[in-house]
C-alpha positions as CSV (number, residue, x, y, z in Angstrom):
1,X,69.1,-14.2,48.2
2,X,67.3,-11.6,46.9
3,X,67.9,-9.2,45.1
4,X,66.4,-5.6,44.5
5,X,67.3,-3.1,41.4
6,X,67.3,0.3,42.9
7,X,67.9,3.6,41.1
8,X,68.1,6.8,42.8
9,X,69.7,9.8,41.3
10,X,71.4,10.9,44.5
11,X,74.3,9.3,45.7
12,X,73.5,9.4,49.3
13,X,70.6,8.1,49.3
14,X,71.8,5.3,47.3
15,X,74.8,4.3,48.9
16,X,72.6,4.0,52.6
17,X,70.0,2.3,50.7
18,X,72.6,0.2,49.1
19,X,74.2,-0.6,52.7
20,X,71.4,-0.8,54.4
21,X,69.5,-3.5,52.1
22,X,73.0,-5.6,51.9
23,X,72.9,-5.3,55.9
24,X,69.2,-6.9,55.5
25,X,70.7,-9.6,53.0
26,X,69.3,-8.4,49.8
27,X,71.9,-8.5,47.3
28,X,71.4,-4.9,45.8
29,X,72.0,-3.1,42.4
30,X,72.6,0.3,42.3
31,X,71.7,2.2,39.3
32,X,72.1,6.2,39.7
33,X,70.4,7.1,36.3
34,X,67.9,5.5,34.7
35,X,69.2,4.7,31.1
36,X,67.8,3.5,27.5
37,X,69.0,0.3,28.5
38,X,67.4,0.1,32.5
39,X,65.5,-3.3,30.8
40,X,68.1,-4.9,29.4
41,X,69.4,-4.4,33.6
42,X,66.5,-6.3,34.5
43,X,66.6,-8.9,31.6
44,X,70.4,-10.0,33.3
45,X,69.3,-9.8,36.7
46,X,66.1,-11.0,37.1
47,X,65.5,-9.2,40.3
48,X,62.9,-10.1,43.0
49,X,62.0,-6.0,43.4
50,X,62.7,-2.9,42.0
51,X,63.2,0.6,43.2
52,X,62.2,3.7,41.5
53,X,63.3,7.5,42.0
54,X,60.0,8.9,41.7
55,X,61.5,12.2,41.0
56,X,59.2,15.7,41.1
57,X,57.7,15.2,37.5
58,X,58.3,11.6,37.8
59,X,57.5,11.3,33.6
60,X,61.3,8.9,33.9
61,X,60.4,7.0,36.2
62,X,56.6,6.6,34.9
63,X,58.0,5.7,31.8
64,X,60.5,2.4,33.4
65,X,57.7,1.1,35.3
66,X,55.9,1.0,32.1
67,X,58.3,-0.8,30.2
68,X,59.4,-3.1,33.3
69,X,55.6,-4.3,33.5
70,X,55.3,-4.7,29.6
71,X,57.7,-7.3,30.1
72,X,57.3,-8.4,33.8
73,X,54.0,-7.5,34.6
74,X,54.2,-9.3,38.1
75,X,57.9,-8.2,39.2
76,X,56.9,-5.4,41.8
77,X,57.9,-1.9,41.3
78,X,58.0,0.7,44.2
79,X,58.1,4.3,43.4
80,X,60.1,6.2,46.4
81,X,59.6,9.8,46.3
82,X,59.3,13.1,48.6
83,X,56.0,14.0,46.6
84,X,54.0,15.4,48.9
85,X,51.1,12.9,46.6
86,X,53.2,9.6,46.2
87,X,50.3,7.7,47.9
88,X,47.6,8.9,45.1
89,X,49.7,8.5,42.3
90,X,51.6,5.7,42.8
91,X,49.0,3.1,41.4
92,X,47.9,5.3,38.8
93,X,51.1,5.3,37.3
94,X,51.5,1.1,37.3
95,X,53.3,0.9,40.8
96,X,52.9,-1.9,43.5
97,X,53.5,0.6,46.4
98,X,55.7,3.6,47.7
99,X,57.7,5.0,49.8
100,X,58.3,8.2,50.9
101,X,61.5,9.9,51.2
102,X,63.1,10.6,54.0
103,X,62.2,6.8,54.6
104,X,62.1,4.8,57.8
105,X,64.1,1.9,57.5
106,X,61.5,-0.6,59.3
107,X,58.9,1.1,57.3
108,X,61.4,0.0,53.8
109,X,62.3,-3.6,55.0
110,X,58.1,-4.2,55.9
111,X,57.3,-3.6,52.1
112,X,59.6,-5.3,50.6
113,X,58.4,-8.1,52.6
114,X,55.2,-7.6,51.7
115,X,56.4,-8.0,47.9
116,X,59.1,-11.0,48.1
117,X,57.1,-13.4,51.1
118,X,59.3,-15.8,50.9
119,X,62.5,-14.0,52.2
120,X,64.0,-15.4,55.2
121,X,63.5,-13.5,58.1
């Protein structure tokens, strides 16, 4: 079973993502806030993908992505954002992909399957 760490500051979005991804067969570790020890969670759970809430300024999210990529350069990190320009920002900030909020679940699943190619359907 593939593990995904999902971080979102909005509890409602976090609940929906957790439910939707669990129903799709993923083990989901939902996290509301990025803490100083976020990398410890990655070390402990060894996820297949990390999804981060790219807030309006995105600074905390960028720093977290940078820390993850320093230790795990091949671990896919996906930015989730309602920013209109996330399609231009995600790559220059080190993310492997993005999904725009509000998101379509089928699109989310297809993005995850691109980054977890061995996932069973």
